[in-house]
C-alpha positions as CSV (number, residue, x, y, z in Angstrom):
1,X,-18.0,12.8,8.3
2,X,-15.9,12.2,11.4
3,X,-18.5,9.8,12.8
4,X,-18.5,8.0,9.5
5,X,-14.6,7.5,9.6
6,X,-14.9,6.4,13.1
7,X,-17.4,3.7,12.1
8,X,-15.0,2.6,9.4
9,X,-12.3,2.4,11.8
10,X,-14.3,0.2,14.2
11,X,-15.5,-2.1,11.3
12,X,-11.9,-2.7,9.9
13,X,-10.4,-3.3,13.5
14,X,-13.4,-5.8,14.1
15,X,-12.4,-7.6,10.7
16,X,-8.7,-7.6,11.5
17,X,-9.3,-8.9,15.3
18,X,-11.4,-11.7,13.9
19,X,-8.9,-12.7,11.3
20,X,-6.1,-12.9,13.8
21,X,-8.2,-14.7,16.4
22,X,-7.0,-18.3,16.6
23,X,-9.5,-19.5,19.1
24,X,-12.1,-21.8,17.2
25,X,-15.6,-22.4,18.5
26,X,-17.2,-25.7,18.5
27,X,-18.8,-25.9,14.9
28,X,-21.5,-28.2,16.4
29,X,-22.8,-25.6,18.8
30,X,-23.4,-22.5,17.0
31,X,-24.2,-19.3,19.0
32,X,-27.2,-18.6,16.6
33,X,-29.5,-21.5,15.6
34,X,-29.7,-21.9,11.8
35,X,-26.2,-20.5,11.1
36,X,-23.5,-22.6,9.9
37,X,-20.0,-21.6,11.2
38,X,-16.7,-22.1,9.1
39,X,-13.2,-22.5,10.5
40,X,-11.8,-20.2,8.0
41,X,-12.0,-16.2,8.6
42,X,-14.2,-14.3,6.0
43,X,-11.3,-11.5,6.0
44,X,-7.5,-12.0,6.5
45,X,-5.7,-8.9,6.8
46,X,-2.3,-9.7,8.3
47,X,0.0,-12.2,10.0
48,X,2.0,-11.8,13.1
49,X,5.7,-12.2,13.2
50,X,8.7,-11.1,15.1
51,X,12.3,-10.1,14.6
52,X,15.1,-10.4,17.1
53,X,16.9,-7.1,17.1
54,X,20.6,-6.8,18.2
55,X,20.4,-3.1,17.6
56,X,17.5,-2.3,19.7
57,X,18.3,-5.2,22.0
58,X,14.8,-6.7,22.1
59,X,12.3,-8.7,20.0
60,X,10.3,-6.5,17.6
61,X,6.8,-7.6,16.9
62,X,5.8,-7.4,13.3
63,X,2.4,-7.2,11.5
64,X,2.7,-8.4,7.7
65,X,0.2,-8.1,5.0
66,X,0.7,-9.5,1.4
67,X,-1.0,-8.8,-1.7
68,X,-3.9,-11.1,-2.5
69,X,-2.1,-12.4,-5.4
70,X,1.3,-12.7,-3.8
71,X,1.4,-16.4,-4.0
72,X,0.0,-16.6,-7.5
73,X,1.9,-13.8,-9.4
74,X,5.6,-14.4,-9.1
75,X,6.5,-10.7,-9.3
76,X,8.2,-8.2,-6.9
77,X,6.3,-5.7,-5.0
78,X,7.1,-2.3,-3.4
79,X,7.2,-2.2,0.3
80,X,5.4,0.1,2.6
81,X,6.5,0.2,6.2
82,X,4.2,1.4,8.9
83,X,5.3,2.4,12.2
84,X,3.0,1.6,15.0
85,X,1.1,-1.3,13.8
86,X,0.0,-2.4,17.2
87,X,-2.8,0.2,16.6
88,X,-4.7,-2.7,14.8
89,X,-7.4,-0.5,13.4
90,X,-5.0,1.8,11.6
91,X,-3.0,-1.3,10.3
92,X,-6.3,-2.8,9.1
93,X,-7.3,0.4,7.3
94,X,-3.9,0.5,5.6
95,X,-4.0,-3.2,4.5
96,X,-7.6,-3.0,3.2
97,X,-6.7,0.4,1.4
98,X,-3.8,-1.1,-0.4
99,X,-5.8,-4.2,-1.5
100,X,-8.7,-1.9,-2.8
101,X,-6.4,0.8,-4.5
102,X,-4.0,-2.0,-5.9
103,X,-6.7,-3.1,-8.2
104,X,-5.7,-0.3,-10.6
105,X,-5.1,3.0,-8.8
106,X,-1.7,2.2,-7.4
107,X,0.8,-0.7,-7.7
108,X,0.0,-3.7,-5.1
109,X,2.3,-3.3,-2.2
110,X,3.7,-5.3,0.7
111,X,2.8,-3.7,4.1
112,X,5.1,-4.4,7.0
113,X,3.9,-3.1,10.4
114,X,6.4,-2.3,13.2
115,X,4.5,-2.9,16.4
116,X,5.4,-0.2,19.3
117,X,4.2,-1.8,22.5
118,X,5.9,0.7,24.5
119,X,4.1,3.6,22.8
120,X,5.1,5.8,19.9
121,X,6.5,8.4,22.2
122,X,9.7,6.4,22.4
123,X,10.4,7.6,18.9
124,X,10.7,11.1,20.1
125,X,13.9,12.8,21.6
126,X,13.8,12.6,25.5
127,X,12.2,15.5,27.3
128,X,15.0,16.0,29.6
129,X,18.1,16.5,27.3
130,X,16.5,16.0,24.0
131,X,18.5,12.8,23.2
132,X,17.7,11.1,20.1
133,X,19.5,7.7,20.7
134,X,16.2,5.7,20.5
135,X,15.0,7.2,17.1
136,X,18.8,6.8,15.8
137,X,18.6,3.2,16.9
138,X,15.3,2.5,15.0
139,X,16.9,4.0,11.8
140,X,19.9,1.8,12.3
141,X,17.4,-1.1,12.9
142,X,15.7,-0.4,9.6
143,X,18.9,-0.2,7.6
144,X,20.8,-3.2,8.9
145,X,18.2,-5.7,10.3
146,X,14.4,-5.3,9.2
147,X,14.8,-4.1,5.6
148,X,17.4,-6.9,4.8
149,X,15.3,-9.5,6.6
150,X,12.3,-8.4,4.5
151,X,14.2,-8.4,1.3
152,X,15.6,-11.8,1.9
153,X,12.2,-13.3,2.9
154,X,9.9,-11.6,0.3
155,X,10.0,-10.6,-3.4
156,X,10.5,-7.0,-3.0
157,X,10.9,-4.3,-5.5
158,X,13.5,-1.6,-4.9
159,X,11.0,0.8,-3.9
160,X,10.2,1.6,-0.3
161,X,7.8,3.8,1.6
162,X,7.8,4.9,5.4
163,X,4.5,5.9,7.0
164,X,4.1,7.2,10.5
165,X,1.4,9.2,12.3
166,X,1.7,11.6,15.3
167,X,4.9,10.7,17.2
168,X,5.5,8.0,14.4
169,X,5.1,10.8,12.0
170,X,8.0,12.8,13.7
171,X,10.0,9.7,13.2
172,X,9.2,9.6,9.5
173,X,10.4,13.2,9.2
174,X,13.4,12.6,11.3
175,X,14.5,9.5,9.2
176,X,14.2,11.6,6.0
177,X,16.5,14.2,7.3
178,X,19.1,11.8,8.6
179,X,18.9,9.1,5.9
180,X,17.1,10.3,2.9
181,X,18.0,7.4,0.7
182,X,16.6,4.8,3.0
183,X,13.3,5.0,1.6
184,X,12.0,6.5,-1.8
185,X,8.8,8.1,-0.2
186,X,8.0,9.4,3.2
187,X,4.5,9.8,4.7
188,X,3.9,11.8,7.8
189,X,0.4,12.2,9.2
190,X,-0.1,14.8,12.0
191,X,3.8,14.6,12.7
192,X,4.8,15.9,16.0
193,X,7.4,18.2,14.5
194,X,7.1,20.7,17.5
195,X,9.8,18.7,19.1
196,X,13.3,20.0,18.5
197,X,12.4,22.3,15.6
198,X,15.8,24.1,15.6
199,X,17.5,20.7,15.2
200,X,15.3,19.7,12.3
201,X,15.7,23.1,10.6
202,X,19.4,22.7,10.9
203,X,19.3,19.2,9.5
204,X,17.4,20.7,6.4
205,X,20.0,23.2,5.9
206,X,23.2,21.3,6.4
207,X,22.3,17.6,6.6
208,X,22.2,14.9,4.0
209,X,19.2,16.1,2.3
210,X,20.9,19.0,1.1
211,X,23.0,17.3,-1.3
212,X,20.4,14.7,-2.4
213,X,21.0,13.5,-5.8
214,X,18.0,11.0,-6.2
215,X,14.4,11.5,-6.3
216,X,12.9,11.4,-2.9
217,X,9.4,12.7,-1.5
218,X,7.8,13.9,1.7
219,X,4.0,14.3,2.1
220,X,2.7,15.9,5.2
221,X,-1.1,15.6,6.1
222,X,-2.7,17.1,9.2
223,X,-5.9,18.8,10.2
224,X,-6.4,22.5,11.0
225,X,-7.6,22.1,14.6
226,X,-4.5,20.1,15.8
227,X,-2.3,23.2,16.6
228,X,0.3,22.2,14.0
229,X,-0.4,24.8,11.4
230,X,2.4,27.2,12.6
231,X,4.9,24.5,13.3
232,X,4.3,22.9,9.7
233,X,4.4,26.4,8.1
234,X,7.8,27.2,9.6
235,X,9.1,23.7,8.7
236,X,7.8,24.1,5.1
237,X,9.5,27.6,4.8
238,X,12.8,26.2,5.7
239,X,12.3,23.2,3.3
240,X,11.3,25.7,0.4
241,X,14.7,27.6,1.0
242,X,17.0,24.7,1.0
243,X,15.5,21.8,-0.6
244,X,17.3,20.1,-3.4
245,X,15.9,19.9,-7.0
246,X,15.2,16.2,-6.8
247,X,13.1,16.5,-3.7
248,X,9.2,16.7,-3.9
249,X,7.7,18.2,-0.9
250,X,3.8,18.4,-0.5
251,X,1.7,19.5,2.4
252,X,-2.1,19.1,2.8
253,X,-4.1,20.9,5.7
254,X,-7.4,19.2,6.2
255,X,-10.5,20.8,7.8
256,X,-11.9,19.3,11.1
257,X,-10.5,15.8,10.4
258,X,-8.9,15.2,13.7
259,X,-5.3,14.0,14.9
260,X,-4.0,11.6,12.2
261,X,-6.9,12.1,9.7
262,X,-8.7,8.9,8.6
263,X,-8.5,9.9,5.0
264,X,-4.7,10.5,5.1
265,X,-3.5,7.3,3.6
266,X,-5.6,7.5,0.5
267,X,-4.4,10.9,-0.3
268,X,-0.9,9.9,0.1
269,X,-1.1,7.3,-2.2
270,X,-2.8,9.1,-4.8
271,X,-0.2,11.7,-4.5
272,X,2.7,9.2,-5.0
273,X,1.1,7.5,-8.0
274,X,-0.9,10.5,-9.6
275,X,-1.3,8.9,-13.0
276,X,-1.0,5.2,-12.2
277,X,-4.5,4.6,-13.7
278,X,-3.9,4.9,-17.5
279,X,-7.7,5.5,-18.0
280,X,-7.6,9.0,-16.8
281,X,-9.5,11.6,-18.9
282,X,-7.7,13.1,-21.7
283,X,-5.4,10.1,-22.3
284,X,-6.0,8.2,-25.6
285,X,-5.2,4.6,-24.3
286,X,-7.6,2.5,-26.5
287,X,-5.0,-0.1,-27.5
288,X,-3.0,-2.7,-25.6
289,X,0.3,-0.8,-26.9
290,X,-0.6,2.3,-25.5
291,X,-1.5,0.7,-22.2
292,X,1.8,-1.3,-21.8
293,X,3.7,2.0,-22.9
294,X,2.0,3.8,-20.2
295,X,3.3,1.4,-17.6
296,X,6.8,1.1,-19.2
297,X,7.2,4.8,-18.7
298,X,6.1,4.5,-14.9
299,X,8.5,1.7,-14.5
300,X,11.4,4.3,-15.8
301,X,10.1,6.9,-13.4
302,X,9.9,4.7,-10.2
303,X,13.0,2.7,-11.0
304,X,11.6,-0.9,-11.0
305,X,9.5,-3.0,-13.2
306,X,5.8,-2.1,-12.9
307,X,3.8,-4.6,-14.9
308,X,0.5,-3.6,-16.4
309,X,-2.0,-4.8,-13.7
310,X,-4.4,-7.8,-14.5
311,X,-7.3,-5.7,-13.6
312,X,-6.3,-2.9,-16.1
313,X,-5.9,-5.6,-18.9
314,X,-9.1,-7.1,-18.0
315,X,-10.9,-3.8,-18.3
316,X,-9.4,-2.8,-21.5
317,X,-10.3,-6.3,-23.1
318,X,-13.7,-6.4,-21.8
319,X,-14.5,-2.8,-23.2
320,X,-12.9,-4.1,-26.4
321,X,-15.3,-6.9,-26.7
322,X,-18.3,-4.5,-26.1
323,X,-16.9,-2.4,-29.0
324,X,-17.2,-5.5,-31.2
325,X,-13.3,-5.6,-32.1
326,X,-12.8,-9.2,-31.2
327,X,-9.4,-9.5,-33.0
328,X,-8.1,-6.8,-30.7
329,X,-9.8,-8.3,-27.7
330,X,-8.4,-11.8,-28.5
331,X,-4.9,-10.1,-28.7
332,X,-5.4,-8.3,-25.3
333,X,-6.3,-11.6,-23.4
334,X,-3.7,-13.6,-25.2
335,X,-1.1,-11.1,-23.8
336,X,-2.8,-11.5,-20.3
337,X,-2.5,-15.1,-20.3
338,X,1.3,-14.7,-21.4
339,X,2.0,-12.2,-18.7
340,X,-0.3,-13.7,-16.0
341,X,-0.6,-17.5,-16.8
342,X,-1.8,-18.0,-13.2
343,X,-4.4,-15.2,-13.3
344,X,-8.1,-16.2,-13.2
345,X,-9.1,-13.0,-15.1
346,X,-6.9,-14.0,-18.0
347,X,-8.9,-17.0,-18.7
348,X,-12.3,-15.6,-18.0
349,X,-11.4,-12.9,-20.3
350,X,-10.4,-15.3,-23.1
351,X,-13.7,-17.2,-22.3
352,X,-15.7,-13.9,-23.0
353,X,-13.9,-13.5,-26.4
354,X,-14.7,-17.1,-27.3
355,X,-18.3,-16.6,-26.4
356,X,-18.6,-13.4,-28.5
357,X,-17.0,-15.4,-31.2
358,X,-19.7,-17.9,-31.0
359,X,-17.2,-20.6,-30.0
360,X,-19.2,-21.8,-26.9
361,X,-17.3,-25.0,-26.0
362,X,-14.1,-23.2,-26.2
363,X,-15.4,-20.4,-24.1
364,X,-16.7,-23.2,-21.5
365,X,-13.1,-24.6,-21.3
366,X,-11.4,-21.2,-20.7
367,X,-13.9,-20.1,-18.1
368,X,-13.6,-23.5,-16.3
369,X,-9.7,-22.9,-16.2
370,X,-10.4,-19.7,-14.4
371,X,-12.6,-21.7,-11.8
372,X,-9.8,-24.3,-11.4
373,X,-7.4,-21.4,-10.3
374,X,-10.2,-20.0,-7.8
375,X,-13.3,-22.2,-7.5
376,X,-15.0,-19.5,-5.7
377,X,-14.6,-16.9,-8.7
378,X,-18.2,-15.7,-8.6
379,X,-17.8,-13.7,-11.9
380,X,-16.6,-16.8,-13.7
381,X,-19.5,-18.8,-12.1
382,X,-22.2,-16.5,-13.4
383,X,-20.7,-16.4,-17.1
384,X,-20.4,-20.4,-17.0
385,X,-24.0,-20.5,-15.9
386,X,-25.0,-18.3,-18.7
387,X,-23.3,-20.7,-21.2
């Protein structure tokens, strides 16, 4: 399993590197005869930016990944901040995981990576005198510079998550204990909480987390062979004794998965949104009303509007067509067109309804609308060919 995860890391790193490489070869001189080269990358996982920080007194490199439909769907997105995005393989894995799971398992999210070219050890207290000036400054940088910049330049929802691994995982825990309201959720993978454990414990007992009045969460994941078990257990014991009612705390110890386990991010997201998918076993969500009510409840829980994902609507509508309830199917895809008028799936779905109704010309018009939005939409191309 560990070799398999390593192969995945290499693959996503290769994809990310190729997408960010601006060097273009001569298309008239391909490396391999018979192959046609294209100037556009097959996969794009991020763009590089930077922010001049007065707090840190330096230029901070950023890696930014937006949801695939960001330019089409004029809605707001929660933001996940990753410390140490200069580790390109990890950033690529997070970006591709958000895209994959954002099709119905979690809400689509904006990913903001903060590069740490000096190494993530700068986020630790100093060895000599345990000084925390630098991690304190990074918290201030988030609050006063980076988060306002992101909110002003992107359509962000009022829900933010911080992710860090190893020394960056320490920073995640440290940020929670000093500024619990800064983020809604905190993900710490293999956090180096062996540093200043007494200080961390004291902050749990008497710091701002103690009087937390809003819902917040911390999820720690690590592997059993890292030497973290005793440190995490002691930390967890203190949290259990002093955590406020509104604070959710979760720990997962994996077996033989190495430092900063490759599967951590998926588990973090599934725990943060445990029932996002409305088609979980046991739920009776056979109608449009029950599905939209499901996401209304999620919106109230997370504190921002979570629209019913277009993938979920399409799923529901397609299965309704298969069940021969064409009146309900038409209602579902009419709703989809109203909520996502720029969504190619909305028009493909309505085209399939018209096809099932025997209205082939109308079906063709609808599917062609989907292809106007995305000429490379292969599913629509196949259905149009069948017509």
